[in-house]
C-alpha positions, 0 to 999 in steps of 0.5 A: 500500500502507498501510505502518506501522512501530513503532520500538522503542528510539526515543530522540529519533527519528533512525530514525523521522525517517529512515524518515518521510523515505523515505515510511514512516508510523511510527505509534509509538515506544517508549522507556524514557527519557521525556526523549526525548518532547519531541524525538520528538513535536515533530519526528515525526508519531508517538506516543511511548510511555514503556515498557520493551521488557521490559514490551511485549506483542505484542498491544499492538503489534498493536493500534497498527497500522491494520486496513487495514495492508498491510505492518507493520514492526517496527524498532529499535536495541537499546541497543548499549553492551553490545556496543561495543568501548569498553564490552566490558571492562565486560561483567560490570557489572550495568548492562551485563548488564541490557541484553544481553538486550534483543535477545531481547525484540525477537525475542520481539515479532517472533515474537508480532507477525509483521510483514512487515518487520523492521529492526535496527541496532547496532554491528558487534561484535554479530555475534560475540555469541550473542544475535545468532545467536539472533536470526537463528535466530528470524527464520529459524524464522519464515519471514523472508528475511534480509540483514545487513551491516556498512556504512561510514556515509560511503558512505551520506551520514553524515559520520562514520567509523563502521561499523554493523551493519544487518539487514533481514528480510522475509516477502515475499521476499529483501530487500537494502540499497540500494547505497552512495550515495557514493565516497570522494572524494564523502564528506560532510565536517565542513565540508559539515555544520557549516561554515555555523554562526556562530563561538562561543567555549568556554562560549558559546551562539549567540544564534540557536540555544541548541543551538549551545553549547560547554562551557567549557574550563579554562585548561590545556585552552584552551592544549592546544586552541590547540596542537592540529592538525586530525587531530593528537594530544596529541603536538603539544603542549608537554611541560608540557601533556601529561597524565601518563597519556599519558606512561606506556606504557599511555596512548601508544595513545590518541592521538585524545583531545584532538584536533581534527576535520579540515574536509575529512574525515568526523568521528570516530564521535559518542559520548554525550560528543562535547561534551567536548574530552577525550573523543575527537577532538571539538575544532572544526577551527578554533575553540578549543573542543569541538563544540557540541550542534547540531554533534553533532546535525548530524553525526548528520544531524539537520536544523538545525531539529530541536528537542531543548530543551523550554522547560518541562522542560529536560534537563541537558547530559549528558542532551542529549549522551546523547540525540544520541550514542545516536541512529540517524543520520537518514541511516541511517534514510532508507537503511533506509526506501528499502531497504524501499520498493525491496524492496516495489516489486520484489516 
């Protein structure tokens, strides 16, 4: 069969790369952020199209598929920040409001293109939202068999304690996600994922890999991380190092910030600010620094040779963190692709 996929909200290509690893041809990826183009096209046999999903038409997408395509797939992860537990407190913010209807636009494109397969990935909190129930209703109205579930990422080879909502829909017949691949005693760990990289200091970069770079720490944060225990909290520090906000009752419920990861467990969820020691439990398990950009990418299951840095148009480190943190973990993309292949073989 000739199977072709289009990736909406493609970013730097985590979902595309994973799908291609499963054997599915992803012919194009759309994203509003043109700074993702270099990484997307340098690592994937696919075309990057810089466009807002609100401006894409169904006819445009249909024209991308080959005339002899047997199975058309439309997939994507609409920006999940409006629905994350962290951002939900800002749901009335205008920037958040502007993103909350992106799944509706995804649905409109599904209705126009009528692909045989639809895939969507997002944060678990989305299941509580009207925009998700409306998306399900639209799929049912258009004759799709649907499965969605909240999965635990380590069960599918992603070394992060994160949960994600995965949805698959098919016009061909009932479709299911493949069974979990790992039991708890088999989970991929931080050590498995980043333990082979050369040691670096805070503020330094590896001579072999400019992506293996850690941000500089202030003198007081160096003292804090020196006293940080893997899996511990800021409560392990000397009293004079504890931030005043953590001494208040309102701050006592945030023990994971300024923490170290543990070698032999999955990492915490990689966010867009994973490179900052104070932004979560992103301290290296052993070295006195936050994890590097390459380590963040590896925890997102990008291969070690994935190219992110365009020598002609360098991105800021903040932008690089956003690109990596917002990506769909490659292994989840591969799981989605393998689930689709299994479905087509069965049917």
